[in-house]
N, C-alpha and C positions, 0 to 999 in steps of 0.2 A: 410333552417332553421330547419331542422330535429333535434330533441333533445333539442331545445330551450324551456325553460319554458315560455309559453305564458299566463299563468293564472294571473289574476289581484291580487294584494295584497288584503288580506282579514282582516277586523278589528277583534279584539278579545275583550274579556271581562276581561281585566287585571285590576289591582288595581293602583290607584294614592296614593302615599305615601307622607305625610307631615312630615317634621322633624322640630322641634322647639328646637334648642340647648339651654339649660338653664345654662350651665356652660362652662367656657373656659378650654382649655387644653393647657399646655405649650409644644411647639413643640421642635424637635431636633434643629431647628434653633433658639430657645429660644425666640419665640414670642407667644403672646396669640392667640389662634385659637379657633374658634367655628366650630365644625365639623357639616357640613350640610348633603349633599348627599354623600353616600359612600357605599362600599360593606357591611360594618357592620351596617349602619343605615337604608339603603333602599334596600339592596340586589343587587346593581348595578354590572354589569359585566365589564364595561369598562369606567366608568366616575366617577368623584367625583367633588364636589363643596363645598367650605368652605369660611368662613369669617376670614380674618386675620386682626389683629390690631397691628400696630407698635406704641408703646408709644412715647410720645414727646421726640425727640432727640435720640431715641434708634435705634439700628441696629440689623439685624438678624446675626446669625453666618454665615460665608461664607459656602456655600453648592452648590451641584448640584443635579439634579433629574436623577436617573438611569432609562433609558429606557422609559421615558414618556415625552410628551409635556405638557406645562403649558400655560394657557391663564389667564390673570389677567385684572380686570377692577378696576380702582381707583375710589372708591366711594367718598372719601374726602381726602385732604391733598396733599402735595408735597413730592415726594420720589426720592432720588437719588439711582440709582442702579449701583454699580460697578460690572463689569462682565468680563468674558473671562479669559484666563490663566494668573495668577498673579493678577487678578482683575484690569488690567491696563486700561480698557475702562470704560466709564461712560455715563449714560443717566439720565435725569431728567424728571419725569412724574408727572402729576398733575390730579386733579379731572376731570373725563370724559375720560381719556386716556385708551386705550387698550394696553396691552403688550403681546408679545409672547416670550416664553423662550424655545428654542429647548432642547431636551434631552442632558444631559452631559455638558451643559454650566455652569461653576461656576458663582455664582452671590451673591451679598450681598446688600439687600435694606437698606436704612437709611432714617429715617423720618427727613426732613429738619426743621421742626417746633420744637421749644423748649417748646411750650405751648399747642399744640393740637395733638391728636393722628391722625394717618393716618389709613384709613380703605379701604380694598380692597376685592373683590370677587375673589377667586382663583379656577380655574377649570382645570382639567387635565384628560387625558385619562388613568387613573389608578384608580381603585376603592378603593385602600388602602389609609389610611390617611397619614402614615409616613414611611411605610416600605421601600420605595425606595428613601428616602432622604439620601444623603451622605455628611457628613461634609467635608469641603475642607480647606486645609492650603495653602493660596496664596504664602507663602514664598518658597514653593517647586518649583514654576514656575516664580520666580522673580530673575533674574540673579544677581542683586546688593544686594540681601538679604533684600531690603527695601520693607515692606508690605504696599501698599497703603491704606489697610483697617485699619491700626493702630494695627494689631496683631503682637505679638512677639513670635518667635519660643521658645520652651522650653529652659530655661537657658539664654535667651537673653532679658528678661523683664528689661527695664531700671529702673523700680520702685523697683527692688530688687528681 
């Protein structure tokens, strides 16, 4: 065991930081967000935790997270998340569910209620708020050109 560090971990006199967000921020995913713990608000190096609200009947823009894992806890509501290439898979989660989204997996949450917002705590191993969110066009991975998320490629919008 020569060379191994056998010293016991030592406590330090660090600081506990409280963040009380008083205003929502609109994210790249086009959802209201309350920034909680992040590199900017608390000086974190490898974690962030925020509150996201999905308004009644609303959906996020399809997106994926570049190079970080995401853990979500549904505080209230029922949310359908379409995910994977072309957003061809789907899962429904509700109050009390935990979700894990690996890096690079395209997804799009949708609030199934037309009357109540869905709320969730979002935590990830990235201290940034939005820098590594990448918008995703599911039509690029859908062989038939049909977008299950209801989005239409530029120039193909049936509404004109």
